[in-house]
All heavy atoms as an XYZ file, in Angstrom:
664
protein
N       0.857     -1.175      0.001
C       0.000     -0.014      0.005
C       0.890      1.243     -0.002
O       1.793      1.358      0.798
C      -0.881     -0.036      1.236
C      -1.872      1.042      1.277
S      -2.936      0.587      2.635
C      -4.026      1.802      2.802
N       0.613      2.145     -0.850
C       1.450      3.349     -1.041
C       0.784      4.557     -0.362
O      -0.387      4.843     -0.605
C       1.592      3.621     -2.532
C       2.491      4.766     -2.826
N       2.006      6.018     -3.029
C       3.835      4.837     -2.950
C       3.020      6.846     -3.270
N       4.140      6.131     -3.218
N       1.526      5.192      0.526
C       0.986      6.348      1.258
C       1.606      7.606      0.703
O       2.821      7.689      0.517
C       1.322      6.272      2.762
C       0.594      5.178      3.461
N      -0.695      5.280      3.849
C       0.999      3.933      3.809
C      -1.072      4.164      4.430
N      -0.058      3.326      4.406
N       0.785      8.564      0.420
C       1.266      9.859     -0.019
C       1.669     10.644      1.210
O       1.104     10.495      2.279
C       0.226     10.629     -0.810
C      -0.061     10.012     -2.148
C      -1.069     10.835     -2.926
O      -1.713     11.730     -2.374
N      -1.214     10.569     -4.199
N       2.626     11.534      1.015
C       3.058     12.406      2.110
C       1.923     13.375      2.453
O       1.448     14.112      1.614
C       4.318     13.187      1.717
C       4.913     14.072      2.777
C       5.395     13.217      3.947
C       6.072     14.849      2.211
N       1.487     13.303      3.705
C       0.380     14.165      4.125
C       0.930     15.497      4.609
O       1.962     15.533      5.286
C      -0.419     13.512      5.252
C      -1.113     12.267      4.817
C      -1.928     11.660      5.957
O      -2.137     12.321      6.974
O      -2.325     10.493      5.801
N       0.240     16.550      4.285
C       0.655     17.865      4.737
C      -0.361     18.357      5.765
O      -1.545     18.417      5.512
C       0.706     18.844      3.579
C       1.792     18.531      2.585
C       1.851     19.588      1.507
C       2.960     19.277      0.529
N       3.063     20.267     -0.524
N       0.165     18.682      6.925
C      -0.674     19.230      7.996
C      -0.163     20.614      8.340
O       1.019     20.806      8.544
C      -0.607     18.343      9.251
C      -1.167     16.984      8.999
N      -2.512     16.706      9.007
C      -0.549     15.805      8.724
C      -2.702     15.427      8.732
N      -1.519     14.854      8.560
N      -1.076     21.564      8.384
C      -0.689     22.954      8.577
C      -0.961     23.441      9.993
O      -0.750     24.593     10.301
C      -1.382     23.856      7.574
C      -0.991     23.504      6.161
C      -1.877     22.864      5.312
C       0.273     23.832      5.655
C      -1.505     22.541      4.027
C       0.640     23.538      4.386
C      -0.266     22.868      3.555
O       0.117     22.550      2.295
N      -1.419     22.535     10.869
C      -1.769     22.956     12.208
C      -0.565     23.476     12.991
O      -0.689     24.344     13.852
C      -2.472     21.807     12.963
C      -1.492     20.684     13.296
C      -3.157     22.324     14.197
N       0.633     22.967     12.669
C       1.838     23.413     13.368
C       2.251     24.834     12.998
O       2.948     25.502     13.733
C       3.008     22.457     13.077
C       2.756     21.077     13.609
O       2.044     20.917     14.580
N       3.325     20.086     12.981
N       1.806     25.280     11.820
C       2.214     26.619     11.355
C       1.143     27.674     11.565
O       1.384     28.839     11.290
C       2.551     26.563      9.858
C       3.770     25.686      9.580
C       4.203     25.808      8.164
N       3.238     25.168      7.276
C       3.313     25.205      5.968
N       4.274     25.854      5.383
N       2.406     24.601      5.221
N      -0.001     27.300     12.084
C      -1.102     28.260     12.200
C      -0.921     29.235     13.352
O      -1.462     30.330     13.331
C      -2.451     27.501     12.322
C      -3.623     28.395     11.980
C      -2.616     26.932     13.713
C      -3.710     28.759     10.528
N      -0.099     28.909     14.327
C       0.102     29.770     15.479
C       0.656     31.138     15.129
O       0.168     32.172     15.600
N       1.646     31.171     14.245
C       2.234     32.460     13.881
C       1.241     33.291     13.070
O       1.212     34.503     13.182
C       3.551     32.296     13.114
C       3.374     31.723     11.745
C       3.448     30.431     11.351
C       3.087     32.484     10.540
N       3.220     30.298     10.024
C       2.996     31.561      9.482
C       2.894     33.826     10.282
C       2.720     31.943      8.170
C       2.620     34.213      8.973
C       2.535     33.282      7.940
N       0.433     32.633     12.249
C      -0.549     33.354     11.445
C      -1.601     33.984     12.346
O      -1.972     35.154     12.192
C      -1.200     32.418     10.437
C      -2.292     33.048      9.564
C      -1.708     34.189      8.735
C      -2.896     31.988      8.654
N      -2.073     33.222     13.309
C      -3.077     33.743     14.260
C      -2.512     34.929     15.036
O      -3.165     35.956     15.195
C      -3.513     32.632     15.214
C      -4.590     33.058     16.206
C      -5.036     31.904     17.071
N      -3.935     31.289     17.774
C      -3.520     31.659     18.976
N      -4.123     32.667     19.590
N      -2.513     31.050     19.558
N      -1.260     34.789     15.522
C      -0.640     35.870     16.254
C      -0.450     37.105     15.379
O      -0.668     38.243     15.841
C       0.715     35.424     16.804
N      -0.091     36.915     14.129
C       0.115     38.035     13.212
C      -1.210     38.752     12.938
O      -1.263     40.000     12.958
C       0.735     37.562     11.902
N      -2.263     38.008     12.694
C      -3.553     38.614     12.424
C      -4.091     39.379     13.645
O      -4.543     40.519     13.541
C      -4.586     37.564     11.952
C      -5.989     38.109     11.900
C      -4.170     37.027     10.587
N      -4.014     38.749     14.810
C      -4.491     39.408     16.033
C      -3.620     40.625     16.366
O      -4.142     41.664     16.783
C      -4.490     38.425     17.205
C      -5.527     37.317     17.144
C      -5.343     36.311     18.270
C      -6.917     37.878     17.125
N      -2.309     40.522     16.169
C      -1.421     41.645     16.424
C      -1.697     42.815     15.496
O      -1.724     43.973     15.917
N      -1.888     42.501     14.215
C      -2.157     43.559     13.244
C      -3.504     44.236     13.548
O      -3.638     45.480     13.503
C      -2.195     42.995     11.818
N      -4.500     43.440     13.888
C      -5.820     43.992     14.221
C      -5.728     44.883     15.475
O      -6.262     46.000     15.496
C      -6.800     42.844     14.466
C      -8.207     43.334     14.668
O      -8.640     44.286     14.008
N      -8.951     42.702     15.547
N      -5.012     44.411     16.485
C      -4.852     45.198     17.708
C      -4.092     46.493     17.405
O      -4.476     47.560     17.889
C      -4.089     44.370     18.743
C      -3.912     45.115     20.055
O      -4.886     45.716     20.532
O      -2.800     45.101     20.588
N      -3.036     46.409     16.617
C      -2.255     47.586     16.269
C      -3.062     48.622     15.490
O      -2.956     49.822     15.755
N      -3.845     48.155     14.547
C      -4.669     49.073     13.749
C      -5.727     49.743     14.622
O      -5.956     50.945     14.505
C      -5.337     48.312     12.605
C      -4.412     47.912     11.459
C      -5.157     47.026     10.480
C      -3.851     49.132     10.759
N      -6.384     48.965     15.467
C      -7.438     49.555     16.298
C      -6.873     50.526     17.315
O      -7.441     51.611     17.549
C      -8.212     48.450     17.018
C      -9.142     47.616     16.136
C      -9.730     46.468     16.947
C     -10.250     48.493     15.570
N      -5.751     50.199     17.911
C      -5.139     51.077     18.898
C      -4.694     52.397     18.278
O      -4.976     53.477     18.788
C      -3.935     50.411     19.558
O      -4.329     49.264     20.245
N      -3.984     52.288     17.151
C      -3.477     53.491     16.485
C      -4.629     54.358     15.968
O      -4.608     55.577     16.087
C      -2.532     53.125     15.338
O      -1.485     52.292     15.867
C      -1.937     54.335     14.696
N      -5.643     53.698     15.407
C      -6.815     54.442     14.900
C      -7.528     55.159     16.034
O      -7.951     56.315     15.887
C      -7.776     53.474     14.174
O      -7.083     52.835     13.116
C      -8.976     54.231     13.611
N      -7.635     54.499     17.172
C      -8.284     55.139     18.327
C      -7.506     56.359     18.810
O      -8.079     57.386     19.153
C      -8.408     54.127     19.469
O      -9.236     53.059     19.075
N      -6.175     56.235     18.826
C      -5.350     57.362     19.226
C      -5.532     58.527     18.257
O      -5.718     59.690     18.672
C      -3.853     56.957     19.292
C      -3.621     56.032     20.481
C      -2.955     58.200     19.386
C      -2.238     55.396     20.463
N      -5.501     58.235     16.972
C      -5.640     59.281     15.946
C      -7.003     59.953     16.054
O      -7.099     61.189     15.985
C      -5.421     58.686     14.531
C      -5.833     59.676     13.450
C      -3.958     58.285     14.345
N      -8.041     59.182     16.226
C      -9.384     59.775     16.338
C      -9.478     60.657     17.582
O     -10.025     61.780     17.513
C     -10.465     58.666     16.371
C     -10.554     57.995     14.983
C     -11.808     59.211     16.792
C     -11.417     56.750     14.963
N      -8.922     60.189     18.692
C      -8.973     60.986     19.912
C      -8.193     62.276     19.781
O      -8.680     63.357     20.189
N      -7.004     62.203     19.206
C      -6.189     63.408     19.052
C      -6.824     64.365     18.021
O      -6.847     65.573     18.215
C      -4.737     63.049     18.646
C      -3.952     64.271     18.235
C      -4.045     62.325     19.769
N      -7.360     63.801     16.939
C      -7.989     64.632     15.915
C      -9.206     65.369     16.474
O      -9.488     66.513     16.093
C      -8.399     63.792     14.711
N      -9.923     64.728     17.384
C     -11.099     65.378     17.982
C     -10.657     66.523     18.888
O     -11.360     67.543     19.006
C     -11.914     64.362     18.763
N      -9.529     66.378     19.540
C      -9.036     67.378     20.483
C      -8.253     68.494     19.782
O      -8.354     69.667     20.154
C      -8.187     66.760     21.566
N      -7.464     68.126     18.789
C      -6.577     69.084     18.126
C      -6.530     68.745     16.630
O      -5.866     67.787     16.218
C      -5.174     68.995     18.727
C      -4.143     69.881     18.080
C      -4.444     71.365     18.245
O      -4.803     71.762     19.372
O      -4.298     72.088     17.258
N      -7.188     69.531     15.798
C      -7.252     69.198     14.356
C      -5.996     69.523     13.549
O      -5.995     69.370     12.337
C      -8.448     70.036     13.858
C      -8.523     71.167     14.800
C      -8.026     70.668     16.123
N      -4.904     69.890     14.204
C      -3.651     70.183     13.487
C      -3.066     68.907     12.905
O      -2.861     67.920     13.624
C      -2.659     70.843     14.479
C      -1.337     71.144     13.804
O      -1.349     71.705     12.674
O      -0.286     70.790     14.387
N      -2.760     68.907     11.616
C      -2.267     67.713     10.901
C      -0.978     67.175     11.522
O      -0.811     65.974     11.687
C      -2.046     68.039      9.438
C      -1.504     66.877      8.660
C      -1.229     67.238      7.238
N      -2.509     67.568      6.627
C      -2.772     67.435      5.334
N      -1.858     66.977      4.530
N      -3.952     67.744      4.844
N      -0.043     68.046     11.863
C       1.244     67.613     12.407
C       1.064     66.920     13.755
O       1.732     65.913     14.041
C       2.214     68.779     12.527
C       2.643     69.377     11.233
N       1.997     69.106     10.031
C       3.645     70.189     10.926
C       2.593     69.746      9.068
N       3.614     70.433      9.571
N       0.186     67.422     14.540
C      -0.098     66.812     15.864
C      -0.702     65.420     15.688
O      -0.327     64.472     16.403
C      -1.047     67.698     16.672
O      -0.478     69.014     16.796
C      -1.297     67.120     18.053
N      -1.610     65.284     14.748
C      -2.251     63.992     14.483
C      -1.216     62.970     13.984
O      -1.179     61.833     14.444
C      -3.400     64.155     13.474
C      -4.500     65.038     14.072
C      -3.957     62.789     13.060
C      -5.547     65.462     13.078
N      -0.356     63.383     13.061
C       0.667     62.484     12.513
C       1.648     62.077     13.618
O       2.037     60.898     13.719
C       1.393     63.124     11.329
C       0.428     63.242     10.137
C       2.633     62.339     10.924
C       0.946     64.060      8.974
N       2.043     63.020     14.438
C       2.949     62.705     15.544
C       2.322     61.717     16.523
O       2.970     60.755     16.964
C       3.353     63.988     16.281
C       4.343     63.818     17.416
C       5.656     63.233     16.903
C       4.603     65.148     18.101
N       1.058     61.900     16.823
C       0.358     60.984     17.726
C       0.258     59.574     17.084
O       0.447     58.575     17.767
C      -1.024     61.507     18.042
N      -0.002     59.507     15.789
C      -0.100     58.222     15.099
C       1.253     57.506     15.134
O       1.329     56.292     15.408
C      -0.557     58.422     13.656
N       2.329     58.231     14.842
C       3.660     57.618     14.885
C       4.028     57.163     16.296
O       4.559     56.058     16.476
C       4.702     58.606     14.381
C       4.729     58.863     12.871
C       5.682     59.984     12.519
C       5.093     57.588     12.138
N       3.717     57.963     17.282
C       4.009     57.585     18.676
C       3.216     56.334     19.054
O       3.754     55.423     19.709
C       3.679     58.737     19.612
N       1.966     56.282     18.651
C       1.138     55.094     18.923
C       1.653     53.866     18.241
O       1.675     52.763     18.831
N       2.089     53.979     16.997
C       2.602     52.828     16.260
C       3.894     52.316     16.894
O       4.103     51.113     17.050
C       2.829     53.164     14.798
C       1.551     53.313     14.033
S       1.689     53.496     12.230
C       3.234     54.200     11.923
N       4.789     53.238     17.246
C       6.068     52.852     17.847
C       5.840     52.175     19.220
O       6.395     51.151     19.531
C       7.005     54.062     17.965
C       7.453     54.491     16.579
C       8.210     53.727     18.829
C       8.157     55.839     16.527
N       4.965     52.791     20.026
C       4.675     52.219     21.323
C       4.030     50.844     21.195
O       4.370     49.908     21.939
C       3.754     53.148     22.126
N       3.123     50.687     20.253
C       2.470     49.412     20.023
C       3.458     48.336     19.552
O       3.388     47.206     20.002
N       4.361     48.722     18.653
C       5.343     47.782     18.152
C       6.275     47.323     19.278
O       6.607     46.146     19.382
C       6.148     48.410     17.010
N       6.718     48.288     20.089
C       7.577     47.914     21.219
C       6.854     47.016     22.216
O       7.426     46.043     22.736
C       8.093     49.179     21.902
C       9.062     49.964     21.046
S       9.530     51.552     21.746
C      10.454     51.008     23.183
N       5.593     47.305     22.471
C       4.810     46.496     23.398
C       4.621     45.087     22.852
O       4.785     44.101     23.592
C       3.449     47.149     23.632
O       2.609     46.326     24.376
N       4.302     44.970     21.578
C       4.108     43.639     20.960
C       5.422     42.861     20.984
O       5.422     41.657     21.257
C       3.593     43.766     19.548
C       2.193     44.307     19.452
S       0.956     43.200     20.131
C       0.949     41.947     18.875
N       6.532     43.522     20.675
C       7.830     42.840     20.655
C       8.187     42.349     22.062
O       8.649     41.206     22.231
C       8.899     43.783     20.130
N       7.988     43.158     23.047
C       8.313     42.760     24.424
C       7.405     41.613     24.866
O       7.873     40.648     25.495
C       8.139     43.950     25.381
N       6.130     41.687     24.547
C       5.207     40.610     24.909
C       5.565     39.297     24.219
O       5.511     38.238     24.834
N       5.922     39.366     22.962
C       6.303     38.149     22.222
C       7.588     37.568     22.792
O       7.736     36.359     22.917
C       6.452     38.471     20.738
C       6.642     37.244     19.876
C       5.472     36.299     19.870
O       4.329     36.696     20.197
O       5.692     35.120     19.528
N       8.534     38.434     23.134
C       9.793     37.963     23.713
C       9.556     37.234     25.026
O      10.074     36.126     25.261
C      10.745     39.134     23.931
C      12.018     38.726     24.648
C      13.042     38.085     23.966
C      12.187     38.950     26.014
C      14.205     37.687     24.609
C      13.329     38.553     26.689
C      14.351     37.915     25.963
O      15.467     37.521     26.614
N       8.744     37.809     25.894
C       8.424     37.158     27.161
C       7.693     35.861     26.938
O       7.978     34.846     27.578
C       7.603     38.130     28.059
C       7.024     37.399     29.261
C       8.424     39.290     28.480
N       6.763     35.821     25.997
C       6.011     34.615     25.691
C       6.928     33.503     25.202
O       6.869     32.366     25.690
C       4.942     34.927     24.639
O       4.307     33.731     24.219
N       7.781     33.804     24.241
C       8.700     32.807     23.703
C       9.703     32.339     24.743
O      10.002     31.142     24.853
C       9.415     33.355     22.430
C      10.535     32.431     21.984
C       8.389     33.547     21.304
N      10.207     33.277     25.538
C      11.163     32.923     26.584
C      10.560     32.011     27.625
O      11.172     31.026     28.042
C      11.705     34.196     27.252
O      12.464     34.957     26.367
N       9.344     32.321     28.049
C       8.694     31.463     29.051
C       8.385     30.087     28.496
O       8.519     29.078     29.205
C       7.432     32.133     29.596
O       6.472     32.264     28.591
N       8.000     30.016     27.228
C       7.751     28.711     26.618
C       9.052     27.903     26.509
O       9.079     26.698     26.812
C       7.133     28.868     25.227
C       6.827     27.528     24.571
C       6.167     27.670     23.237
O       5.827     28.753     22.801
N       5.959     26.558     22.556
N      10.149     28.563     26.138
C      11.427     27.884     26.036
C      11.895     27.393     27.422
O      12.405     26.266     27.557
C      12.496     28.816     25.440
N      11.690     28.212     28.451
C      12.058     27.797     29.818
C      11.241     26.585     30.267
O      11.783     25.673     30.889
C      11.847     28.955     30.808
C      12.856     30.071     30.620
O      13.875     29.855     29.950
O      12.589     31.182     31.160
N       9.966     26.584     29.948
C       9.103     25.477     30.321
C       9.528     24.193     29.607
O       9.602     23.114     30.226
C       7.631     25.796     29.980
O       7.242     26.984     30.665
C       6.707     24.660     30.350
N       9.829     24.298     28.331
C      10.264     23.131     27.577
C      11.604     22.605     28.083
O      11.825     21.397     28.176
C      10.310     23.455     26.081
C       8.937     23.632     25.464
C       8.993     24.072     24.022
O      10.090     24.152     23.452
O       7.910     24.328     23.457
N      12.509     23.502     28.427
C      13.809     23.100     28.957
C      13.632     22.388     30.278
O      14.268     21.347     30.519
C      14.692     24.347     29.130
C      16.087     24.011     29.643
C      16.900     25.293     29.802
C      18.248     24.958     30.422
N      19.046     26.156     30.688
N      12.781     22.914     31.148
C      12.540     22.275     32.444
C      11.925     20.878     32.236
O      12.284     19.933     32.942
C      11.623     23.127     33.313
N      11.007     20.750     31.265
C      10.420     19.443     30.987
C      11.481     18.447     30.498
O      11.484     17.285     30.890
C       9.300     19.549     29.956
C       8.013     20.074     30.538
O       7.880     20.093     31.773
O       7.146     20.499     29.754
N      12.381     18.914     29.631
C      13.438     18.040     29.131
C      14.390     17.607     30.257
O      14.805     16.455     30.317
C      14.226     18.740     28.020
C      13.497     18.872     26.689
C      14.308     19.735     25.718
C      13.210     17.499     26.092
N      14.717     18.544     31.148
C      15.573     18.214     32.276
C      14.902     17.196     33.214
O      15.531     16.247     33.690
C      15.958     19.476     33.054
C      16.941     20.362     32.306
C      17.174     21.686     32.999
O      16.575     21.944     34.072
O      17.966     22.479     32.475
N      13.609     17.391     33.448
C      12.859     16.461     34.291
C      12.809     15.073     33.644
O      13.002     14.060     34.316
C      11.424     16.998     34.515
C      10.623     16.201     35.493
C       9.216     16.758     35.740
N       9.226     18.176     36.061
C       8.783     19.156     35.246
N       8.272     18.841     34.067
N       8.796     20.413     35.607
N      12.594     15.026     32.369
C      12.547     13.771     31.627
C      13.921     13.084     31.658
O      14.008     11.850     31.833
C      12.108     13.997     30.187
C      11.826     12.756     29.400
C      10.621     11.984     29.883
O       9.700     12.617     30.451
O      10.576     10.769     29.687
N      14.981     13.866     31.528
C      16.336     13.300     31.565
C      16.617     12.678     32.929
O      17.187     11.589     33.016
C      17.369     14.381     31.268
C      18.799     13.906     31.214
C      19.039     12.910     30.099
O      18.468     13.016     29.025
N      19.860     11.928     30.366
N      16.219     13.352     34.004
C      16.407     12.812     35.364
C      15.616     11.525     35.545
O      16.088     10.579     36.189
C      16.008     13.841     36.400
C      16.984     14.978     36.536
C      16.522     16.000     37.546
C      17.473     17.180     37.600
N      17.027     18.213     38.521
N      14.414     11.459     35.005
C      13.605     10.256     35.127
C      14.228      9.098     34.363
O      14.172      7.945     34.804
C      12.175     10.516     34.647
C      11.389     11.389     35.577
C       9.993     11.677     35.046
O       9.595     11.094     34.015
O       9.295     12.509     35.672
N      14.835      9.379     33.241
C      15.488      8.341     32.432
C      16.735      7.787     33.132
O      17.074      6.614     32.990
C      15.846      8.850     31.055
C      14.652      9.094     30.108
C      15.118      9.762     28.831
C      13.953      7.781     29.807
N      17.404      8.656     33.863
C      18.595      8.224     34.595
C      18.199      7.368     35.769
O      18.738      6.428     36.180
C      19.415      9.433     35.087
C      20.034     10.189     33.966
C      20.672     11.488     34.429
O      20.591     11.812     35.620
O      21.270     12.202     33.600
């Protein structure tokens, strides 16, 4: 019996979900900042500066959150491997 190589994409869907949710969050946050600033101060330069500040702050926040998430997952996996190694010994 001949089996074809099966392709499963469930392992790769995590980054796509994170990217879509991150982009959506970034767009909504930045848009909310721009709307709030535009309502208070209709000067174009002020609105652009607020949008840039919001985008930079959002990017830094997302990067820090992702770093902490990946680091904690790596620490957990390392601890599991060490525990498994001790049990094998």
